[in-house]
TORLOZA-69966 format. One record per residue: residue number from 1; residue in one letter; x, y, z of N, C-alpha, C in turn. Coordinates in steps of 0.05 Angstrom, whole numbers, plus 5000, padded with zeros to 4 digits. Layout:
<nodes>
<node><i>NUM</i><aa>A</aa><n_u>X</n_u><n_v>Y</n_v><n_w>Z</n_w><ca_u>X</ca_u><ca_v>Y</ca_v><ca_w>Z</ca_w><c_u>X</c_u><c_v>Y</c_v><c_w>Z</c_w></node>
...
</nodes>
This chain:
<nodes>
<node><i>1</i><aa>M</aa><n_u>8874</n_u><n_v>0776</n_v><n_w>5856</n_w><ca_u>8875</ca_u><ca_v>0768</ca_v><ca_w>5886</ca_w><c_u>8902</c_u><c_v>0779</c_v><c_w>5886</c_w></node>
<node><i>2</i><aa>S</aa><n_u>8912</n_u><n_v>0788</n_v><n_w>5918</n_w><ca_u>8929</ca_u><ca_v>0795</ca_v><ca_w>5918</ca_w><c_u>8931</c_u><c_v>0777</c_v><c_w>5951</c_w></node>
<node><i>3</i><aa>I</aa><n_u>8973</n_u><n_v>0778</n_v><n_w>5966</n_w><ca_u>8986</ca_u><ca_v>0763</ca_v><ca_w>5984</ca_w><c_u>8961</c_u><c_v>0776</c_v><c_w>6007</c_w></node>
<node><i>4</i><aa>N</aa><n_u>8947</n_u><n_v>0800</n_v><n_w>6004</n_w><ca_u>8928</ca_u><ca_v>0811</ca_v><ca_w>6031</ca_w><c_u>8896</c_u><c_v>0796</c_v><c_w>6031</c_w></node>
<node><i>5</i><aa>S</aa><n_u>8896</n_u><n_v>0791</n_v><n_w>6009</n_w><ca_u>8865</ca_u><ca_v>0781</ca_v><ca_w>6004</ca_w><c_u>8859</c_u><c_v>0755</c_v><c_w>6012</c_w></node>
<node><i>6</i><aa>E</aa><n_u>8842</n_u><n_v>0757</n_v><n_w>6028</n_w><ca_u>8838</ca_u><ca_v>0729</ca_v><ca_w>6041</ca_w><c_u>8813</c_u><c_v>0714</c_v><c_w>6027</c_w></node>
<node><i>7</i><aa>R</aa><n_u>8816</n_u><n_v>0680</n_v><n_w>6020</n_w><ca_u>8797</ca_u><ca_v>0671</ca_v><ca_w>6015</ca_w><c_u>8785</c_u><c_v>0643</c_v><c_w>6032</c_w></node>
<node><i>8</i><aa>D</aa><n_u>8770</n_u><n_v>0633</n_v><n_w>6026</n_w><ca_u>8756</ca_u><ca_v>0612</ca_v><ca_w>6043</ca_w><c_u>8762</c_u><c_v>0596</c_v><c_w>6020</c_w></node>
<node><i>9</i><aa>I</aa><n_u>8784</n_u><n_v>0579</n_v><n_w>6011</n_w><ca_u>8787</ca_u><ca_v>0559</ca_v><ca_w>5998</ca_w><c_u>8814</c_u><c_v>0544</c_v><c_w>6018</c_w></node>
<node><i>10</i><aa>E</aa><n_u>8801</n_u><n_v>0512</n_v><n_w>6013</n_w><ca_u>8826</ca_u><ca_v>0493</ca_v><ca_w>6029</ca_w><c_u>8836</c_u><c_v>0478</c_v><c_w>6014</c_w></node>
<node><i>11</i><aa>A</aa><n_u>8863</n_u><n_v>0473</n_v><n_w>6009</n_w><ca_u>8881</ca_u><ca_v>0465</ca_v><ca_w>5999</ca_w><c_u>8904</c_u><c_v>0445</c_v><c_w>6005</c_w></node>
<node><i>12</i><aa>N</aa><n_u>8907</n_u><n_v>0429</n_v><n_w>5994</n_w><ca_u>8935</ca_u><ca_v>0411</ca_v><ca_w>6009</ca_w><c_u>8955</c_u><c_v>0413</c_v><c_w>5998</c_w></node>
<node><i>13</i><aa>L</aa><n_u>8982</n_u><n_v>0411</n_v><n_w>6006</n_w><ca_u>9007</ca_u><ca_v>0427</ca_v><ca_w>5995</ca_w><c_u>9020</c_u><c_v>0401</c_v><c_w>6004</c_w></node>
<node><i>14</i><aa>Q</aa><n_u>9034</n_u><n_v>0385</n_v><n_w>5987</n_w><ca_u>9059</ca_u><ca_v>0365</ca_v><ca_w>5985</ca_w><c_u>9084</c_u><c_v>0378</c_v><c_w>5980</c_w></node>
<node><i>15</i><aa>I</aa><n_u>9105</n_u><n_v>0370</n_v><n_w>5994</n_w><ca_u>9136</ca_u><ca_v>0378</ca_v><ca_w>5981</ca_w><c_u>9152</c_u><c_v>0360</c_v><c_w>5985</c_w></node>
<node><i>16</i><aa>G</aa><n_u>9168</n_u><n_v>0345</n_v><n_w>5965</n_w><ca_u>9184</ca_u><ca_v>0327</ca_v><ca_w>5965</ca_w><c_u>9198</c_u><c_v>0332</c_v><c_w>5942</c_w></node>
<node><i>17</i><aa>P</aa><n_u>9216</n_u><n_v>0304</n_v><n_w>5943</n_w><ca_u>9235</ca_u><ca_v>0296</ca_v><ca_w>5915</ca_w><c_u>9223</c_u><c_v>0285</c_v><c_w>5895</c_w></node>
<node><i>18</i><aa>T</aa><n_u>9221</n_u><n_v>0285</n_v><n_w>5873</n_w><ca_u>9219</ca_u><ca_v>0272</ca_v><ca_w>5852</ca_w><c_u>9245</c_u><c_v>0249</c_v><c_w>5857</c_w></node>
<node><i>19</i><aa>D</aa><n_u>9227</n_u><n_v>0229</n_v><n_w>5829</n_w><ca_u>9253</ca_u><ca_v>0207</ca_v><ca_w>5821</ca_w><c_u>9269</c_u><c_v>0214</c_v><c_w>5804</c_w></node>
<node><i>20</i><aa>I</aa><n_u>9276</n_u><n_v>0241</n_v><n_w>5796</n_w><ca_u>9288</ca_u><ca_v>0254</ca_v><ca_w>5782</ca_w><c_u>9304</c_u><c_v>0271</c_v><c_w>5783</c_w></node>
<node><i>21</i><aa>G</aa><n_u>9308</n_u><n_v>0277</n_v><n_w>5813</n_w><ca_u>9326</ca_u><ca_v>0292</ca_v><ca_w>5830</ca_w><c_u>9311</c_u><c_v>0322</c_v><c_w>5831</c_w></node>
<node><i>22</i><aa>M</aa><n_u>9285</n_u><n_v>0325</n_v><n_w>5822</n_w><ca_u>9282</ca_u><ca_v>0346</ca_v><ca_w>5828</ca_w><c_u>9263</c_u><c_v>0353</c_v><c_w>5853</c_w></node>
<node><i>23</i><aa>V</aa><n_u>9249</n_u><n_v>0377</n_v><n_w>5861</n_w><ca_u>9235</ca_u><ca_v>0386</ca_v><ca_w>5888</ca_w><c_u>9205</c_u><c_v>0396</c_v><c_w>5871</c_w></node>
<node><i>24</i><aa>R</aa><n_u>9189</n_u><n_v>0377</n_v><n_w>5883</n_w><ca_u>9158</ca_u><ca_v>0379</ca_v><ca_w>5875</ca_w><c_u>9144</c_u><c_v>0396</c_v><c_w>5901</c_w></node>
<node><i>25</i><aa>I</aa><n_u>9132</n_u><n_v>0420</n_v><n_w>5893</n_w><ca_u>9116</ca_u><ca_v>0429</ca_v><ca_w>5906</ca_w><c_u>9086</c_u><c_v>0421</c_v><c_w>5890</c_w></node>
<node><i>26</i><aa>F</aa><n_u>9071</n_u><n_v>0403</n_v><n_w>5900</n_w><ca_u>9048</ca_u><ca_v>0402</ca_v><ca_w>5892</ca_w><c_u>9020</c_u><c_v>0413</c_v><c_w>5907</c_w></node>
<node><i>27</i><aa>V</aa><n_u>9009</n_u><n_v>0430</n_v><n_w>5900</n_w><ca_u>8983</ca_u><ca_v>0432</ca_v><ca_w>5906</ca_w><c_u>8949</c_u><c_v>0425</c_v><c_w>5889</c_w></node>
<node><i>28</i><aa>E</aa><n_u>8938</n_u><n_v>0421</n_v><n_w>5905</n_w><ca_u>8913</ca_u><ca_v>0407</ca_v><ca_w>5903</ca_w><c_u>8883</c_u><c_v>0426</c_v><c_w>5915</c_w></node>
<node><i>29</i><aa>A</aa><n_u>8870</n_u><n_v>0443</n_v><n_w>5901</n_w><ca_u>8851</ca_u><ca_v>0448</ca_v><ca_w>5910</ca_w><c_u>8830</c_u><c_v>0446</c_v><c_w>5887</c_w></node>
<node><i>30</i><aa>G</aa><n_u>8806</n_u><n_v>0448</n_v><n_w>5903</n_w><ca_u>8778</ca_u><ca_v>0454</ca_v><ca_w>5885</ca_w><c_u>8781</c_u><c_v>0430</c_v><c_w>5869</c_w></node>
<node><i>31</i><aa>G</aa><n_u>8793</n_u><n_v>0405</n_v><n_w>5868</n_w><ca_u>8795</ca_u><ca_v>0392</ca_v><ca_w>5850</ca_w><c_u>8815</c_u><c_v>0398</c_v><c_w>5823</c_w></node>
<node><i>32</i><aa>V</aa><n_u>8831</n_u><n_v>0411</n_v><n_w>5826</n_w><ca_u>8854</ca_u><ca_v>0428</ca_v><ca_w>5809</ca_w><c_u>8878</c_u><c_v>0417</c_v><c_w>5819</c_w></node>
<node><i>33</i><aa>E</aa><n_u>8895</n_u><n_v>0404</n_v><n_w>5809</n_w><ca_u>8921</ca_u><ca_v>0393</ca_v><ca_w>5812</ca_w><c_u>8940</c_u><c_v>0413</c_v><c_w>5800</c_w></node>
<node><i>34</i><aa>I</aa><n_u>8960</n_u><n_v>0418</n_v><n_w>5818</n_w><ca_u>8991</ca_u><ca_v>0435</ca_v><ca_w>5804</ca_w><c_u>9009</c_u><c_v>0428</c_v><c_w>5810</c_w></node>
<node><i>35</i><aa>P</aa><n_u>9025</n_u><n_v>0410</n_v><n_w>5796</n_w><ca_u>9057</ca_u><ca_v>0402</ca_v><ca_w>5800</ca_w><c_u>9066</c_u><c_v>0425</c_v><c_w>5793</c_w></node>
<node><i>36</i><aa>M</aa><n_u>9086</n_u><n_v>0423</n_v><n_w>5803</n_w><ca_u>9112</ca_u><ca_v>0441</ca_v><ca_w>5809</ca_w><c_u>9140</c_u><c_v>0444</c_v><c_w>5813</c_w></node>
<node><i>37</i><aa>D</aa><n_u>9157</n_u><n_v>0436</n_v><n_w>5794</n_w><ca_u>9179</ca_u><ca_v>0420</ca_v><ca_w>5797</ca_w><c_u>9199</c_u><c_v>0444</c_v><c_w>5797</c_w></node>
<node><i>38</i><aa>F</aa><n_u>9217</n_u><n_v>0438</n_v><n_w>5810</n_w><ca_u>9246</ca_u><ca_v>0457</ca_v><ca_w>5818</ca_w><c_u>9276</c_u><c_v>0443</c_v><c_w>5821</c_w></node>
<node><i>39</i><aa>E</aa><n_u>9296</n_u><n_v>0452</n_v><n_w>5813</n_w><ca_u>9320</ca_u><ca_v>0443</ca_v><ca_w>5807</ca_w><c_u>9323</c_u><c_v>0451</c_v><c_w>5837</c_w></node>
<node><i>40</i><aa>P</aa><n_u>9338</n_u><n_v>0430</n_v><n_w>5846</n_w><ca_u>9349</ca_u><ca_v>0435</ca_v><ca_w>5882</ca_w><c_u>9352</c_u><c_v>0466</c_v><c_w>5884</c_w></node>
<node><i>41</i><aa>E</aa><n_u>9373</n_u><n_v>0481</n_v><n_w>5867</n_w><ca_u>9383</ca_u><ca_v>0510</ca_v><ca_w>5880</ca_w><c_u>9359</c_u><c_v>0521</c_v><c_w>5872</c_w></node>
<node><i>42</i><aa>E</aa><n_u>9333</n_u><n_v>0524</n_v><n_w>5854</n_w><ca_u>9316</ca_u><ca_v>0538</ca_v><ca_w>5859</ca_w><c_u>9296</c_u><c_v>0534</c_v><c_w>5884</c_w></node>
<node><i>43</i><aa>A</aa><n_u>9296</n_u><n_v>0505</n_v><n_w>5892</n_w><ca_u>9279</ca_u><ca_v>0503</ca_v><ca_w>5920</ca_w><c_u>9292</c_u><c_v>0513</c_v><c_w>5940</c_w></node>
<node><i>44</i><aa>E</aa><n_u>9324</n_u><n_v>0520</n_v><n_w>5945</n_w><ca_u>9332</ca_u><ca_v>0531</ca_v><ca_w>5969</ca_w><c_u>9322</c_u><c_v>0569</c_v><c_w>5969</c_w></node>
<node><i>45</i><aa>E</aa><n_u>9329</n_u><n_v>0574</n_v><n_w>5944</n_w><ca_u>9323</ca_u><ca_v>0601</ca_v><ca_w>5941</ca_w><c_u>9282</c_u><c_v>0605</c_v><c_w>5945</c_w></node>
<node><i>46</i><aa>I</aa><n_u>9268</n_u><n_v>0582</n_v><n_w>5943</n_w><ca_u>9246</ca_u><ca_v>0593</ca_v><ca_w>5948</ca_w><c_u>9244</c_u><c_v>0585</c_v><c_w>5977</c_w></node>
<node><i>47</i><aa>A</aa><n_u>9262</n_u><n_v>0571</n_v><n_w>5983</n_w><ca_u>9262</ca_u><ca_v>0562</ca_v><ca_w>6019</ca_w><c_u>9265</c_u><c_v>0589</c_v><c_w>6032</c_w></node>
<node><i>48</i><aa>E</aa><n_u>9286</n_u><n_v>0605</n_v><n_w>6030</n_w><ca_u>9292</ca_u><ca_v>0627</ca_v><ca_w>6035</ca_w><c_u>9276</c_u><c_v>0646</c_v><c_w>6032</c_w></node>
<node><i>49</i><aa>E</aa><n_u>9267</n_u><n_v>0652</n_v><n_w>6016</n_w><ca_u>9236</ca_u><ca_v>0673</ca_v><ca_w>6008</ca_w><c_u>9223</c_u><c_v>0664</c_v><c_w>6030</c_w></node>
<node><i>50</i><aa>I</aa><n_u>9216</n_u><n_v>0638</n_v><n_w>6033</n_w><ca_u>9192</ca_u><ca_v>0635</ca_v><ca_w>6051</ca_w><c_u>9204</c_u><c_v>0636</c_v><c_w>6082</c_w></node>
<node><i>51</i><aa>R</aa><n_u>9232</n_u><n_v>0631</n_v><n_w>6088</n_w><ca_u>9239</ca_u><ca_v>0640</ca_v><ca_w>6117</ca_w><c_u>9238</c_u><c_v>0675</c_v><c_w>6114</c_w></node>
<node><i>52</i><aa>A</aa><n_u>9242</n_u><n_v>0691</n_v><n_w>6099</n_w><ca_u>9251</ca_u><ca_v>0717</ca_v><ca_w>6097</ca_w><c_u>9217</c_u><c_v>0730</c_v><c_w>6109</c_w></node>
<node><i>53</i><aa>A</aa><n_u>9196</n_u><n_v>0710</n_v><n_w>6086</n_w><ca_u>9169</ca_u><ca_v>0725</ca_v><ca_w>6093</ca_w><c_u>9165</c_u><c_v>0719</c_v><c_w>6123</c_w></node>
<node><i>54</i><aa>A</aa><n_u>9169</n_u><n_v>0696</n_v><n_w>6132</n_w><ca_u>9161</ca_u><ca_v>0678</ca_v><ca_w>6156</ca_w><c_u>9167</c_u><c_v>0703</c_v><c_w>6176</c_w></node>
<node><i>55</i><aa>E</aa><n_u>9195</n_u><n_v>0713</n_v><n_w>6182</n_w><ca_u>9215</ca_u><ca_v>0736</ca_v><ca_w>6192</ca_w><c_u>9199</c_u><c_v>0764</c_v><c_w>6189</c_w></node>
<node><i>56</i><aa>A</aa><n_u>9181</n_u><n_v>0773</n_v><n_w>6167</n_w><ca_u>9177</ca_u><ca_v>0795</ca_v><ca_w>6168</ca_w><c_u>9147</c_u><c_v>0797</c_v><c_w>6186</c_w></node>
<node><i>57</i><aa>A</aa><n_u>9126</n_u><n_v>0771</n_v><n_w>6174</n_w><ca_u>9109</ca_u><ca_v>0771</ca_v><ca_w>6193</ca_w><c_u>9112</c_u><c_v>0767</c_v><c_w>6220</c_w></node>
<node><i>58</i><aa>R</aa><n_u>9133</n_u><n_v>0753</n_v><n_w>6227</n_w><ca_u>9132</ca_u><ca_v>0754</ca_v><ca_w>6261</ca_w><c_u>9135</c_u><c_v>0790</c_v><c_w>6267</c_w></node>
<node><i>59</i><aa>I</aa><n_u>9155</n_u><n_v>0806</n_v><n_w>6255</n_w><ca_u>9151</ca_u><ca_v>0830</ca_v><ca_w>6257</ca_w><c_u>9122</c_u><c_v>0850</c_v><c_w>6252</c_w></node>
<node><i>60</i><aa>V</aa><n_u>9113</n_u><n_v>0839</n_v><n_w>6232</n_w><ca_u>9082</ca_u><ca_v>0859</ca_v><ca_w>6232</ca_w><c_u>9058</c_u><c_v>0844</c_v><c_w>6258</c_w></node>
<node><i>61</i><aa>A</aa><n_u>9066</n_u><n_v>0823</n_v><n_w>6260</n_w><ca_u>9054</ca_u><ca_v>0817</ca_v><ca_w>6288</ca_w><c_u>9061</c_u><c_v>0815</c_v><c_w>6318</c_w></node>
<node><i>62</i><aa>Q</aa><n_u>9088</n_u><n_v>0825</n_v><n_w>6322</n_w><ca_u>9097</ca_u><ca_v>0838</ca_v><ca_w>6344</ca_w><c_u>9090</c_u><c_v>0874</c_v><c_w>6340</c_w></node>
<node><i>63</i><aa>G</aa><n_u>9086</n_u><n_v>0881</n_v><n_w>6319</n_w><ca_u>9078</ca_u><ca_v>0908</ca_v><ca_w>6323</ca_w><c_u>9055</c_u><c_v>0907</c_v><c_w>6320</c_w></node>
<node><i>64</i><aa>A</aa><n_u>9034</n_u><n_v>0893</n_v><n_w>6319</n_w><ca_u>9006</ca_u><ca_v>0892</ca_v><ca_w>6318</ca_w><c_u>8999</c_u><c_v>0885</c_v><c_w>6348</c_w></node>
<node><i>65</i><aa>S</aa><n_u>9016</n_u><n_v>0870</n_v><n_w>6361</n_w><ca_u>9009</ca_u><ca_v>0862</ca_v><ca_w>6389</ca_w><c_u>9016</c_u><c_v>0879</c_v><c_w>6406</c_w></node>
<node><i>66</i><aa>K</aa><n_u>9036</n_u><n_v>0901</n_v><n_w>6395</n_w><ca_u>9047</ca_u><ca_v>0930</ca_v><ca_w>6411</ca_w><c_u>9028</c_u><c_v>0953</c_v><c_w>6402</c_w></node>
<node><i>67</i><aa>G</aa><n_u>9004</n_u><n_v>0955</n_v><n_w>6398</n_w><ca_u>8989</ca_u><ca_v>0970</ca_v><ca_w>6388</ca_w><c_u>8993</c_u><c_v>0983</c_v><c_w>6362</c_w></node>
<node><i>68</i><aa>G</aa><n_u>9011</n_u><n_v>0970</n_v><n_w>6353</n_w><ca_u>9019</ca_u><ca_v>0982</ca_v><ca_w>6320</ca_w><c_u>8991</c_u><c_v>0973</c_v><c_w>6299</c_w></node>
<node><i>69</i><aa>K</aa><n_u>8994</n_u><n_v>0980</n_v><n_w>6277</n_w><ca_u>8983</ca_u><ca_v>0969</ca_v><ca_w>6254</ca_w><c_u>8975</c_u><c_v>0936</c_v><c_w>6262</c_w></node>
<node><i>70</i><aa>G</aa><n_u>8943</n_u><n_v>0935</n_v><n_w>6259</n_w><ca_u>8935</ca_u><ca_v>0913</ca_v><ca_w>6257</ca_w><c_u>8934</c_u><c_v>0899</c_v><c_w>6223</c_w></node>
<node><i>71</i><aa>K</aa><n_u>8921</n_u><n_v>0869</n_v><n_w>6231</n_w><ca_u>8908</ca_u><ca_v>0855</ca_v><ca_w>6201</ca_w><c_u>8895</c_u><c_v>0878</c_v><c_w>6186</c_w></node>
<node><i>72</i><aa>R</aa><n_u>8895</n_u><n_v>0879</n_v><n_w>6166</n_w><ca_u>8887</ca_u><ca_v>0894</ca_v><ca_w>6137</ca_w><c_u>8866</c_u><c_v>0885</c_v><c_w>6132</c_w></node>
</nodes>
């Protein structure tokens, strides 16, 4: 599976601080639970990557709406 592969899977995502000072990203899908704990600095790096991806997605969407490349 790659970033551009679509799947019809529902998942729940929760993000929050733990009682020991970590940031937890908790994913639950199809009866599987995946808790991922990160140091605050790591969580900030992840947040920056998400922001950068959102900006890149906006650029792609704007190009698609102007007759550029569409959804693959």
